[in-house]
N, C-alpha and C positions, 0 to 999 in steps of 0.2 A: 709441835708436830710429832706424831708418833708413827714409826714403821714397823710393818710385821716383817721380820727377817728370817731367812732360811739359809742354813749351810747344809746343802744337800750332799750327803756322803754315801759311799758304798755300804757302810756299817750301820750309820745311823742318820737321820735329819736332826741337826740341832736348830731350835727355834727359839725366837726372842721376840719381845716387844722392846723396841729401841726409841728413845727420844732423839732428836735431831742433833743433840750435841754429844751424842755417843753413850748416853747413860743407858744401861742394860736395867730395864724394869723387872723382866722376868724371862728365866731361861728354861728350857726343858728339851729332852731328847726323845725322838720317836725311832724305834727300830727300823731299819730298812729291810722290809719284807718285799711282798708284791707290790707293783705301782698302786693298783686301786686301794688296797688296804693301807699302805703308808700314807698316800695322799689324803684319804678320809680322815685318818687319825691326826694328821697335821692340822687339817681344817676344823676339826672339832675341838682340838686343844687351843688354837688360835681363838675360836668363839668363846671358849671358856674362860680364858686368861683375860681376854679383853673385857669381858664382862666383870670379871672378878676386880679388876684394876680401874674399872670405870673409863676405858680408854676406847676410842675409834680410830684405828689405824687408817691413814689416808692412802697407803700404797703398800704393795709387798715387794721386798727385794730378795733376790734369791742368787746365792753363790752356789753354783752346781758343778757336781763331777761331770765329766766328759767322755767321748766328744758330745758337745751340745751345740744347738744353733742359737747363736748370740745376736744374729742379726735382726733388727727390730722390723726391717723391711720384708723379711722372709715370711711365707705362709706357714712355715714350722718353727718360728720363733719360739723358744722355750721349750723345745722338744730334744730329749736325748737322741743322740744319732750314733749308730755303730759301737755302741759300748759292748765290752765283753762281760758286763753283769747280766746274768741270766734274767730274762724277763723284762728288761728295762729299754730295751732298744725300741725306739720310737714312742716312748712314754712323754706325753705332754704335760710335764710337770707345772710349767707356768701357766698355762691356760686352765688346767684343772683347778689349781688352788686359787687362781684370780676369780674363777667363776664361782667357787665355793664360798669366798669371802666378800665377794661383791666389789672389789677394789683392783686397780690396775696394778700389773706386774712388771718388774724391770729385772732382766736377768744377766749374769755374766759368768764366766767360769769361776770355780772356787779360787784359783789361784791369782786371776786378774782382781777379783774382789778383794781377797785378803790384801793383796798389794795395795789396792786403793785405800783401804783402811789404815794400812800401816803409814801410808803417805800422808794421811789426813790426821791420824791421832797417834802413830806409833814410832817405830825407829827409822823410818824413811821419810820423816817430816822435813819439808824443805828441799828435798831432793827430786829432781826431773828423771834421773837416769837410776833405775833401780830394778831389781827382780825378786821375785818370791817364788821359792821352790817348796813344794810339798813333797814329803817322802812318807807315803802310806801304802795302801794297797796297791797304787800305782804311783807314778812320779809325774807330777805336771809343773810347769813354769809359767808364770806371768810376768810380762817384761814391759816397762815403761821407759821410753826413750824421748827426752825432751817433754815430759808430761803428757804423752800419748801412749796408749796400750798398743802394742805391737800386734799386726796380724789382722786388725778389723778388715772386713766384718766377720772374718773366722778367728781362730786362736792358734798360739803355737802348740806344737806337739813335741816338745823338747825331751820329754821321757823317752823317746825312741831313737835318739842319737846313738851312734855307735861310739864305743869307748873301748880302751884298751884293757885286756884282762889283767888282773893281778897275777903274779908268777905262782901264788899258792892257791889260786882259784880256777885252774885250767879245767877240771872235769865237770864242774856243774853246768848243766845245759842251759839253764835260764828259765824263767817262768812265763816270759811274755809269749803269749799264743801266736803272734804274729811273727815276731823277729827273734826270739830266743833269748840272744844275750845281749840286747840293747841296754841302755841304762836302766830302765826300768825292770827289765828281765834279770838283772844282776843286782840291783840296789835297793829295790822297792821293799817295803816291810814283808810282803809275801815272799819275795826271793830270800830275804834275810832269814825268816822263820823255816822256810824249806830246807835250809841248810844247817841251821844252828838252833832251831827251836826258839822258845820264849826269850826275847831280848832281855827282858827284866831279870832273868835268872842267870844271865852271863857275868862273869867277873870282868872288872874293867881291863884286865891284862889278857883277854881271850882274844886270840888273832882275828876272830870276826870283825872286831871293831876296826883294825887297822885295814882290813880289805873294804869295809864298807866306806871308810874315810876317803880310801884312795879312788874309789868311784865317784864319790860326791866331790871331792877336790878336783876331779878331772872335769865334771859338769861345770864346776865354778870357773875353773881356768878357761874353758871354752866360751862361756858366757862373757867373763871380763876381757878377754883377748878380741872378741867380735865386737863389743859394744862400749867398753871403758866405763863400765857402771861405777856409781857412787857407792852402792850398797847391794848386798845380796843377802837376802834374808832366807833362812831355811826352817820349815816348820813341819809337822807331821808327828806321827806315834813314835818313831824311832828317835827323834831328836828331843829326847826328855831328860838326857845326862849331859852336864858341862862338858865331860870329857870327850864326848864325840864332837862336839864344836872345836875344841882345842885340837884335837886330831885333824879335823878337815883344814884347819887354818894353817897347821904346820906343813900338812902335805901340799896345800895350795903353794906355800912359800918353796917349797923343794921343786915343785914342777914348773914354777915360774922362774927360778934359778937366777932371781935378781935381775930379770930381763927389764922390767918397769918398776918405778918407784911406788910399789904398793905392797901392804902386808896383809896377809889373811886375817889378823886381829883386827884390822881396821875396816876390812871389806865385808866379811862374812860375820852375820849376826843372827841371834834368835828373834822371833817376833815379840815385840814389846807387848802386844796385845794377847800373847799366849794362845790359849785353846779358843779364845773369842775372836780370833782374827778374821774368821770365815763368817761368822754370823754377822759381825761388825761390817764386814765387806758387803754382804747382802744389803744391809742398811745404806751403806754409802751409794751402792749402785742405784737404789731408789731415790736418795737425796739428790744425787747428781743429776739425775734425769728430771727431777722436779725443780730444780734451780733454775 
């Protein structure tokens, strides 16, 4: 069985042909421009790659940025809703791609899908209580409790929780257009770059990393105290260096203050599936619906 999978992001749509065991046959990226242009390019690439590899995908699985309608019973299932990304509000990405490819589609949020992939093939295998947090242009969290994704038939908006400001970060107004200094407004990649520029150019000892880790450690503390998770996986563009994971883990321990027998190094982890977690999550979304 082959699945056409998409990780629909604000910067690019990562696409893949995926076998049912998680094998990536082919992967490619389409820049996220206007909806019609982006979706047309995705469909054409799927048709080309399917022909090249002699495969006929049976379904389309989509892991999408949000907010997005993930309720299969809804008339707008598979449609972006209320996004801050210009031009994409009410973009019916699922229906459009499904029609173009002639196969059914199954869609979930990017973080729910990535978490499902990590629970099937990655660092959360065998765990019923886990979360996946992505730190990119925005911040999103997928949360599974007792094997069930939280928030159905909608999805959490954890990126907009309120957090305490770092003592050395009092003046920055935040980048969230709705809430200014929520978690996303202070700790997203967009917020990071607005203050300090390209993260790849900053030394390990730059104070920006401590501030970022403090905010993400607060998010992990809140998640853990509310739900007693077994694993919190953090992915996204900012999480490309081991030193940030270590910093988050240490600040989590400090914030917890030995209140419960949990250590950040055991709880907080990188995605085993790496940059493929999202697109494999799209595949898992379809595979679960077909099983």
